[in-house]
C-alpha positions, 0 to 999 in steps of 0.5 A, a space after each residue: 838124945 840130942 844130935 842123934 842121927 836117924 836110921 834114915 839119915 845114916 842110910 842115905 849117907 851109906 848110899 854113896 851118892 850126892 844128897 841135896 837138901 832144901 826146898 828148891 831145885 832150879 832144874 832136875 835135868 841138870 842135878 848132879 848124879 853119881 854112880 849108885 852101886 846098889 842100883 847099878 845106875 847114877 843117882 842123887 837124893 833130895 831131902 826137904 825140911 821134914 824128909 826124916 818124918 815124911 817122904 823123900 825123893 831121888 833122881 835116877 839116871 840110866 845110861 843108854 842101853 842099860 838097866 837098873 838092878 832089880 829091887 823090891 822095898 817095903 815102902 811106897 814109890 811114885 815115879 815121874 819120867 823127866 827125859 828118855 824112853 824105856 820100860 819097867 818090869 814088875 813081878 812078885 816072888 813066884 809070879 810072872 813078869 809084867 812089862 810096860 813102856 814109858 816116855 817123857 811125862 809118864 807117871 806110875 807107881 811101884 806096887 808095895 814090895 813088888 820086884 821091879 827093874 827099869 830099862 833104858 830103851 835108847 842107845 844114845 840118850 840117858 833116861 832120867 826120872 824123879 822118884 818120890 818115896 815113903 822110905 824115911 818113915 819105913 826105914 826109921 820105923 824098922 831100923 833095918 835095911 835088910 828087912 826093908 829091902 829083903 822082906 818077902 811078903 806079897 801085898 796081894 790086896 795091891 798087886 796080884 800080877 794082873 795083865 792090865 795092871 799098867 794099862 792106864 785104865 782106872 776109875 774116877 771118883 769126883 776129882 780123883 783118878 785111881 790108876 797105876 799108870 799115866 802115859 803123859 801127865 803134861 797133856 792129861 785132861 783136867 777138871 775145873 777146880 775153884 778151890 785155889 782160884 784164878 780159873 784153875 784146873 786140876 786132877 788128883 791121882 791115886 797110884 797102886 793103892 798108895 797112901 801117898 798121892 799126887 795131883 796136877 794143877 794148871 792155871 791161865 796166863 797172867 794169873 796166880 793161885 791163892 796162897 795156902 799152907 799144909 803139911 810137909 812132903 809136896 814135891 811140886 814139879 813144873 811140867 808146863 809154863 814159866 813163873 815163880 812161887 812165893 814162900 813164907 812162914 807166918 810173920 817172916 820174910 817172903 822168898 821168891 823162887 823162879 821156875 820153868 819146866 823141870 824145876 822142883 819146889 818143895 814147900 816146907 812144913 806149914 809154910 805159906 806158898 803161892 804160885 804165879 804164871 808170868 809165861 806165855 802159856 798156861 802153867 802146869 805142875 805135878 805135885 807128888 805128896 806124902 798125904 793121900 787123896 782124901 778129897 773124893 768129892 767134887 768141890 763143895 763150898 759148904 764143906 771145905 777141908 782146912 787147906 781151902 778155908 780162909 785164914 780169917 776163920 782159922 783155915 790155911 788159905 789166904 783169899 785174894 782180898 786177904 793177901 798182902 798188897 806186896 803179892 799183887 804188886 810184885 806180880 804186876 811188876 813181873 808180868 811187865 818184865 815178861 811182857 804178859 798181860 795181868 788177867 786177875 780182874 775177875 778174881 780180885 776185889 773191885 779196884 784191886 786188879 
């Protein structure tokens, strides 16, 4: 039926907290949050163009010395701490509780359907974090909040109460670090990554055996990445530097979004986007995605996924010599405004830098 609201949309409305819709948040640390009765904290939902069929995110704020209400859920979740220090306790029915501490810049997953509770360790500062979840698909599929939040099934293939589960240990395969906890994403060591150009570096995270995934990218001062597109649900959180992103649908107007540490950019489904560093330090962002990490091997130019293949051969990425002249012209102008030298000579075709 045309105009029918989804079960997920009705659920979000019933939560009684603000809903922000769109593809850009200038600063997650200043997003308005309101009392959230179910979680006993303050919060706000953020939905992008395809949240209803992929993932969503929310901002949670825990007042000084307080904690969230215990919860378990039949959907995946990744959490990035924006500010404050605290701790999380995780357990399953009948199992012992596991406690780990975190601070600004920490990234961790919640094991599927495990009980969890978050605590603010400060007596004076709010904790604020961003949670990205697969709740929309789960809620729309089961059409029952009671089932989603009250099913007692334990996913023992994902979490069995190991003492060192949130220790930060893990295993690396190619570009992917499989773990459950990363203490400080802004300072995490990255690997060379040629796929997006401009001397970029990257690492991919798989958390708690989730189907969702995450990655961190960094690129040097005075450079920009190659334009590309993909499916919905990449929540790009700026964690270092200053710059802007361009986003556009094929044949449509290019739109510009300025960012700094704390900004959120969510490229709409199948929308080309490109990131530019016009700040005085390397630009770094964390992308929390609906799709998992399928690139388990190092960069192989002879076997590229669609997101790294040129549009000239049916792929989803613009090589530097294929991009609109407006893109580089705008970047040169922006660098001049910020007093930054353009460092694209070695990456662009001769005479284009």
